[in-house]
C-alpha positions as CSV (number, residue, x, y, z in Angstrom):
1,M,-0.1,0.0,0.0
2,L,1.3,3.5,-0.9
3,P,1.8,6.1,1.7
4,L,-1.2,8.6,2.1
5,R,0.7,11.5,0.5
6,T,1.6,9.5,-2.6
7,R,-2.0,8.3,-3.0
8,A,-3.3,11.9,-2.6
9,V,-0.9,13.1,-5.4
10,Q,-2.1,10.3,-7.6
11,I,-5.9,11.0,-6.9
12,L,-5.9,14.7,-7.0
13,P,-5.2,15.3,-10.8
14,T,-8.0,12.7,-11.6
15,F,-10.4,14.4,-9.3
16,C,-9.7,17.9,-10.6
17,S,-9.9,16.9,-14.3
18,S,-13.2,15.1,-13.7
19,R,-14.6,18.3,-12.0
20,F,-13.3,20.4,-15.0
21,Q,-14.7,18.0,-17.5
22,S,-18.1,18.0,-15.6
23,S,-18.2,21.8,-15.8
24,I,-17.6,21.8,-19.5
25,N,-20.3,19.1,-20.1
26,H,-22.9,20.8,-17.8
27,P,-22.5,24.5,-17.7
28,P,-24.2,26.3,-14.8
29,R,-27.9,27.0,-15.3
30,L,-29.0,30.7,-15.5
31,T,-30.7,31.9,-12.4
32,S,-32.8,34.9,-11.9
33,S,-29.8,37.1,-11.0
34,T,-28.3,36.3,-14.5
35,H,-31.5,36.5,-16.3
36,K,-31.3,38.4,-19.5
37,P,-34.4,40.5,-20.3
38,N,-36.3,40.2,-23.6
39,M,-34.9,43.1,-25.8
40,S,-36.4,44.4,-29.1
41,L,-33.7,46.9,-29.6
42,E,-32.2,48.0,-32.9
43,S,-29.5,50.3,-31.9
44,A,-26.3,49.1,-30.0
45,S,-26.4,52.1,-27.7
46,S,-30.0,51.4,-26.5
47,Q,-29.1,47.8,-26.0
48,W,-26.1,49.0,-23.9
49,L,-28.4,51.2,-21.8
50,A,-30.9,48.4,-21.4
51,N,-28.2,45.9,-20.3
52,N,-26.7,48.2,-17.8
53,I,-30.0,49.5,-16.3
54,S,-31.3,45.9,-15.9
55,T,-28.1,44.8,-14.3
56,L,-28.2,47.9,-12.0
57,L,-31.8,47.3,-10.9
58,S,-31.1,43.6,-10.3
59,S,-28.1,44.3,-8.1
60,P,-28.5,43.9,-4.4
61,Y,-28.4,47.1,-2.3
62,I,-26.8,46.6,1.2
63,H,-27.1,49.5,3.6
64,F,-26.3,49.5,7.3
65,P,-27.9,52.4,9.2
66,P,-25.6,54.3,11.4
67,A,-25.1,53.1,15.0
68,P,-27.5,54.6,17.6
69,K,-26.1,57.6,19.6
70,G,-24.3,56.6,22.7
71,L,-23.1,53.2,21.4
72,P,-19.4,52.8,20.2
73,M,-18.8,52.5,16.5
74,L,-17.6,48.8,16.1
75,H,-15.8,47.9,12.9
76,M,-16.5,44.2,12.2
77,G,-14.4,43.8,9.1
78,P,-15.2,44.6,5.4
79,G,-18.7,43.1,5.4
80,P,-20.8,42.4,2.2
81,V,-20.4,44.2,-1.0
82,D,-23.0,46.6,-2.0
83,L,-23.2,45.8,-5.7
84,F,-25.9,48.4,-6.5
85,T,-23.7,51.2,-5.3
86,T,-20.6,49.8,-6.9
87,R,-22.4,49.5,-10.3
88,F,-24.1,52.9,-9.9
89,E,-20.6,54.5,-9.3
90,N,-19.2,52.8,-12.4
91,L,-22.2,53.5,-14.7
92,F,-22.7,57.2,-14.0
93,T,-20.4,60.1,-14.3
94,T,-19.2,61.8,-11.2
95,N,-21.6,64.8,-11.8
96,A,-24.4,63.0,-13.4
97,T,-27.8,64.5,-13.4
98,G,-31.3,63.4,-14.3
99,V,-34.9,64.1,-14.9
100,V,-37.2,61.8,-13.1
101,A,-41.0,62.0,-13.7
102,G,-40.5,65.5,-14.9
103,K,-38.3,66.7,-11.9
104,E,-34.7,67.7,-12.3
105,V,-32.5,65.6,-9.8
106,G,-28.8,65.5,-8.9
107,R,-26.7,62.4,-8.8
108,N,-27.6,61.4,-5.1
109,E,-31.4,61.9,-5.8
110,L,-31.1,60.0,-9.1
111,K,-29.6,57.0,-7.1
112,E,-32.5,57.2,-4.5
113,C,-35.0,57.2,-7.4
114,L,-33.4,54.2,-8.9
115,L,-33.4,52.3,-5.6
116,A,-37.2,53.1,-5.2
117,L,-37.7,51.7,-8.9
118,Q,-35.6,48.7,-7.9
119,K,-38.2,47.7,-5.2
120,K,-40.8,47.2,-8.1
121,W,-38.4,45.8,-10.7
122,N,-39.1,42.3,-12.0
123,P,-36.2,41.1,-14.2
124,Q,-38.1,37.8,-15.2
125,T,-40.8,39.8,-17.0
126,A,-38.9,42.7,-18.2
127,H,-39.0,43.8,-21.8
128,F,-37.2,46.5,-23.6
129,V,-38.2,48.4,-26.8
130,D,-36.2,50.9,-28.7
131,N,-37.4,54.5,-28.4
132,P,-35.1,56.4,-31.0
133,D,-34.9,60.0,-30.2
134,Q,-35.3,62.8,-32.9
135,D,-31.5,62.8,-33.6
136,G,-31.0,59.0,-33.2
137,H,-27.7,59.8,-31.3
138,E,-28.8,59.2,-27.7
139,P,-29.9,55.8,-26.4
140,A,-33.5,55.7,-25.6
141,M,-35.8,52.8,-24.7
142,T,-39.0,51.8,-22.9
143,M,-38.9,49.2,-20.1
144,D,-42.0,47.2,-19.5
145,W,-42.5,44.6,-16.8
146,R,-45.2,43.0,-14.6
147,V,-45.2,43.4,-10.9
148,P,-44.8,40.1,-9.1
149,D,-48.2,38.9,-7.7
150,A,-50.0,41.4,-9.7
151,E,-51.6,41.5,-13.2
152,N,-50.7,45.1,-14.0
153,H,-47.7,46.2,-16.1
154,I,-45.3,49.0,-15.4
155,Q,-43.8,51.1,-18.1
156,V,-40.9,53.4,-17.7
157,A,-39.3,55.3,-20.6
158,A,-35.5,56.0,-20.4
159,E,-33.2,58.3,-22.3
160,A,-29.6,58.8,-21.6
161,S,-26.8,61.0,-22.7
162,L,-23.4,59.4,-22.5
163,K,-19.9,60.7,-22.0
164,D,-16.4,59.2,-21.7
165,E,-15.0,59.5,-18.3
166,G,-12.2,57.6,-16.6
167,G,-11.7,55.6,-19.9
168,A,-15.2,54.2,-19.9
169,R,-18.5,55.1,-21.4
170,R,-20.9,56.5,-18.7
171,I,-24.2,58.0,-18.4
172,D,-24.0,61.7,-17.8
173,S,-27.7,62.4,-17.8
174,L,-30.7,60.0,-17.4
175,K,-34.3,60.9,-18.0
176,L,-36.9,58.5,-16.7
177,D,-40.6,59.0,-17.5
178,G,-43.3,56.9,-15.6
179,D,-45.6,57.0,-12.8
180,Q,-44.3,59.3,-10.1
181,S,-44.9,56.8,-7.3
182,L,-42.5,54.4,-8.8
183,F,-39.6,56.7,-8.0
184,R,-40.6,57.6,-4.4
185,V,-38.4,56.3,-1.6
């Protein structure tokens, strides 16, 4: 009988190669977090906007309220990653603005409006349709989805102006038109 260390060295490559082969033959199934919405978009920039807005609205938002007064601030390590804020920071320019349901908003208000919209977002039923603007230069689309456990559909029109910042294409201005209650925190 071979010593334990020698047997492990002989078994490990076989185990690893069978796991690798298994992942090739059976790729991971798509889950709701990787669900790609149904898109009827003709322009590449509208498809870019739809993909990024859909990804942003599907991203988890993790927020810890400040410690109550009188309690010491304990630092417990790095904690979970707030994907929504990370993606928002990477998607929008540093001085992005917006018009949400007819009201002009700054960058922080825009984030709050998108967080409110996220609470009603359903990526499984989302559908995007091109809404070309008059010039055809700026991406524009309409998002349509059904609220979970309800029969009614929600429609929001989105139009963005893009700008290169930090070596990436980002949204400099976002216009969202829809029912005002969708954007309330």
